C-alpha positions in Angstrom: 0.0 0.0 0.0 1.1 3.6 -0.5 2.9 5.0 2.6 2.6 8.3 4.4 5.7 10.2 3.4 6.7 13.1 5.7 8.7 15.8 3.9 10.5 18.6 5.7 10.1 22.0 4.3 13.0 24.5 4.3 12.9 27.6 6.3 10.8 30.3 4.8 12.3 33.6 3.8 12.8 36.6 1.6 11.0 39.7 0.4 8.9 42.1 2.5 6.6 44.6 0.7 2.9 45.5 2.2 -0.4 43.5 2.6 -2.2 41.1 0.2 -0.3 41.4 -3.1 2.9 42.2 -1.2 2.4 39.1 0.9 2.1 37.0 -2.3 5.4 38.4 -3.5 7.0 37.9 -0.1 6.0 34.3 0.4 7.6 31.4 -1.5 6.1 28.2 -2.6 7.7 26.3 0.2 5.9 28.6 2.7 2.5 27.4 1.5 2.8 23.9 0.1 1.7 20.7 1.9 4.7 18.7 3.0 3.2 15.6 4.6 1.6 13.6 1.8 0.5 10.2 0.6 2.8 8.9 -2.1 3.0 5.8 -4.2 5.6 3.7 -6.2 5.2 2.6 -9.8 4.3 -0.9 -8.6 1.1 0.1 -6.7 -2.2 -0.8 -8.4 -4.9 1.6 -9.3 -7.2 -0.2 -6.8 -4.7 0.5 -4.0 -4.5 4.1 -4.9 -8.3 4.3 -5.2 -8.5 3.0 -1.6 -6.0 5.6 -0.3 -7.9 8.4 -2.0 -11.2 7.3 -0.7 -10.1 6.7 2.9 -8.1 9.9 3.1 -10.4 12.2 1.0 -7.6 13.2 -1.4 -7.8 13.7 -5.1 -4.2 13.0 -6.2 -1.2 10.8 -5.2 2.3 11.6 -6.4 4.3 8.6 -7.7 8.0 8.5 -6.6 11.1 6.6 -7.7 13.9 7.1 -5.2 12.3 10.4 -4.0 12.1 11.6 -7.6 8.7 12.5 -9.0 7.9 10.2 -12.0 4.1 10.7 -12.2 0.9 11.4 -10.5 -2.4 9.5 -10.2 -5.5 11.7 -10.1 -9.2 11.0 -9.7 -9.6 11.1 -13.5 -6.9 8.4 -13.8 -8.9 6.2 -11.4 -12.0 6.7 -13.5 -10.2 5.8 -16.7 -8.8 2.7 -15.0 -12.3 1.6 -14.0 -13.7 2.3 -17.5 -10.8 0.6 -19.3 -10.7 -2.4 -17.0 -7.1 -2.0 -15.6 -8.1 -1.0 -12.1 -6.1 -4.0 -10.7 -3.0 -3.3 -12.7 0.2 -1.4 -11.7 -0.1 2.3 -12.2 3.2 2.7 -14.1 1.9 2.2 -17.6 -1.2 4.5 -17.2 -0.3 7.2 -14.7 0.0 10.8 -15.8 3.7 11.5 -16.7 3.5 14.8 -18.4 3.6 17.0 -15.3 3.8 20.7 -14.7 5.9 21.3 -11.6 6.9 24.2 -9.3 10.1 24.7 -7.4 10.0 25.2 -3.7 12.1 28.4 -3.9 9.8 30.1 -6.4 7.9 33.2 -5.2 4.3 32.4 -4.5 3.3 35.1 -7.0 4.9 32.9 -9.8 2.9 29.9 -8.6 -0.4 31.9 -8.6 0.1 32.6 -12.3 0.2 28.9 -13.0 -3.5 28.6 -11.9 -4.4 31.0 -14.7 -2.2 29.2 -17.3 -3.2 25.6 -16.6 -6.5 23.9 -15.7 -5.0 22.2 -12.7 -5.8 23.0 -9.0 -2.7 21.3 -7.6 0.9 21.3 -8.6 3.8 19.0 -7.5 6.7 20.8 -6.0 10.4 19.9 -6.3 13.6 21.3 -4.8 16.8 22.4 -6.5 18.0 18.8 -6.5 14.9 17.8 -8.4 13.5 15.9 -5.4 9.8 15.8 -4.7 9.1 17.9 -1.6 5.4 18.8 -1.6 2.1 19.7 -3.3 0.6 23.2 -3.7 -3.2 23.6 -4.0 -5.3 26.7 -4.3 -6.4 26.1 -0.7 -2.8 26.1 0.4 -2.2 29.5 -1.3 -5.2 31.1 0.3 -4.4 29.7 3.8 -0.8 31.0 3.6 -1.9 34.4 2.6 -4.6 34.6 5.3 -2.1 33.4 8.0 0.4 36.0 6.9 -2.3 38.7 6.9 -3.2 37.7 10.5 0.5 38.0 11.5 0.6 41.5 10.0 -2.5 42.5 11.9 -1.1 41.2 15.1 2.1 43.2 14.6 0.1 46.3 13.9 -2.0 45.7 16.9 1.0 45.4 19.1 2.5 48.6 17.7 -0.8 50.4 18.6 -0.4 49.2 22.2 3.2 50.2 22.4 2.7 53.6 20.8 -0.3 54.7 22.9 0.4 57.6 25.4 -1.4 57.3 28.7 -1.9 60.1 31.3 -2.3 59.6 35.0 -5.7 58.1 35.9 -6.1 57.1 32.2 -6.0 53.7 30.5 -6.0 53.4 26.7 -6.6 50.3 24.7 -6.8 50.0 20.9 -7.7 47.1 18.7 -7.8 46.5 15.0 -11.1 45.4 13.4 -11.0 43.5 10.1 -13.8 43.6 7.6 -16.1 40.6 7.8 -14.0 39.0 10.6 -17.0 37.7 12.5 -14.8 35.1 14.3 -13.0 37.8 16.2 -15.6 40.5 16.1 -16.7 41.1 19.7 -13.3 40.2 21.3 -12.5 43.9 21.9 -15.8 44.5 23.7 -15.1 41.4 25.8 -11.7 42.8 26.8 -13.3 46.1 27.7 -15.8 44.2 29.9 -12.9 42.4 31.6 -11.0 45.6 32.2 -14.0 47.4 33.8 -14.6 44.4 36.0 -10.9 44.6 37.2 -11.4 48.3 37.9 -14.6 47.4 40.0 -16.9 49.5 37.8 -20.6 48.8 38.6 -22.4 46.1 36.7 -24.9 48.5 35.2 -22.1 50.7 33.7 -20.2 47.6 32.5 -23.4 46.3 30.7 -23.9 49.7 29.0 -20.3 50.0 28.0 -20.3 46.4 26.7 -23.4 47.0 24.6 -21.9 50.2 23.0 -18.5 48.6 22.4 -20.0 45.4 20.8 -22.4 47.3 18.6 -19.7 49.7 17.4 -17.2 46.9 16.8 -19.7 44.8 14.8 -20.7 47.9 12.7 -17.1 48.4 11.6 -16.7 44.7 10.7 -20.0 44.7 8.7 -20.3 48.1 7.1 -16.7 49.3 6.6 -13.4 48.3 5.0 -12.0 47.8 8.4 -10.7 50.1 11.1 -10.0 50.2 14.9 -11.7 50.7 18.2 -10.2 52.7 21.0 -11.2 52.6 24.7 -10.2 55.5 27.0 -10.9 54.7 30.6 -10.6 57.8 32.9 -11.5 58.6 36.4 -15.1 59.5 35.7 -15.9 58.0 32.2 -15.2 55.4 29.6 -14.9 56.7 26.0 -15.3 54.3 23.1 -14.3 55.5 19.6 -14.4 53.6 16.3 -12.6 54.9 13.2 -13.0 53.1 9.9 -11.6 53.5 6.4 -14.8 53.8 4.5 -17.1 53.8 2.6 -18.7 56.2 4.9 -22.4 57.0 5.5 -24.4 59.0 3.0 -27.2 60.0 5.4 -26.1 60.0 9.1 -29.6 61.0 10.3 -31.2 58.0 8.6 -28.4 55.7 9.9 -29.4 56.5 13.5 -33.0 55.4 12.9 -34.0 52.0 14.3 -34.2 49.3 11.6 -32.3 51.2 8.9 -29.5 49.0 7.5 -27.4 48.7 4.3 -26.4 45.1 5.2 -26.8 42.6 2.3 -28.6 39.3 2.4 -25.4 37.4 3.2 -24.8 39.5 6.3 -28.4 39.2 7.4 -28.2 35.4 7.0 -25.4 35.4 9.6 -27.7 37.2 12.1 -26.2 40.7 11.7 -27.4 43.9 10.0 -30.8 44.4 11.8 -30.3 48.1 11.8 -30.1 48.4 15.6 -26.3 48.9 16.1 -26.1 52.7 16.1 -29.5 53.2 17.8 -28.5 50.8 20.6 -25.2 52.6 21.0 -26.8 56.0 21.2 -29.4 54.7 23.7 -26.8 53.4 26.3 -24.5 56.4 25.9 -24.4 59.6 28.0 -22.7 61.4 25.1 -22.9 60.2 21.5 -21.4 61.6 18.3 -21.1 60.3 14.8 -19.2 61.9 11.9 -19.0 60.4 8.4 -18.1 61.4 4.9 -18.9 59.2 1.9 -15.7 57.6 0.6 -13.6 58.7 3.6 -14.9 56.7 6.5 -16.8 57.1 9.8 -16.0 58.1 13.4 -18.3 57.1 16.1 -17.8 58.3 19.7 -19.7 57.0 22.8 -19.1 58.4 26.3 -20.5 56.6 29.4 -20.1 58.2 32.8 -18.8 55.8 35.5 -21.0 57.4 38.2 -24.6 56.5 37.6 -27.2 59.3 37.4 -30.9 59.2 37.3 -30.7 59.6 33.5 -28.4 56.6 33.1 -30.0 53.7 31.3 
């Protein structure tokens, strides 16, 4: 039977421009490829390969001869073997031998161009010694880019924390909000809630601040191209500010009305975009301000006094 063949990738390296396209130029094929793979020899039968594909939910098995890539067996090869009646025969005579390969030291940008040139969704990868070292799929490319983008965001977030200037009796926290990142949306408001609990702020004030922070954070994730949320905790108040990079609000007065929303059907299907974010934020705030310009982004500011008053909600 084919065996599981662990392949060690080399250390990643090289170029450093700026997000998305720059990340594609920075990364190399070896930074994204799969390196622990099922492989076969020329003597394995199509039936054996079919079993491996089925049990492991894979669509291709590289064929090696002394760690050199000599062919590949795909799902279409299995189908042909079934149709032609040679499913029990060794794969050597029928496997795909005309292969398009990548080198592990190539920039990922070069590999991406292959997906436009050829109809394949996966490419074998060899090293400078012509040895087989991995497979690169479209999923691997996207995963590598997203991971690198997350790293960039974390670096930026750390820089924000290091660059903030705090005065006596003042605590500042800033967090990046990424567009449509619903997995992390709400984390900043949770951290604010934890901070206020540590400072022994009353439960009623914590609840109001948490509502404002969550609604503001979600609004940035849904309706903007991304931005940041800032918490400024002072002796007598907590100020929550969101700034995003667009597209801005055409009619601010309308946006404050309950039920008004520009969210699309996909956002609504996820349970967001009911048109209550800004109204809820305004309702729990002691001071509320929103500034927006189409094409240039939006700034929302909510101030909640730490000492409860008769007007506090």
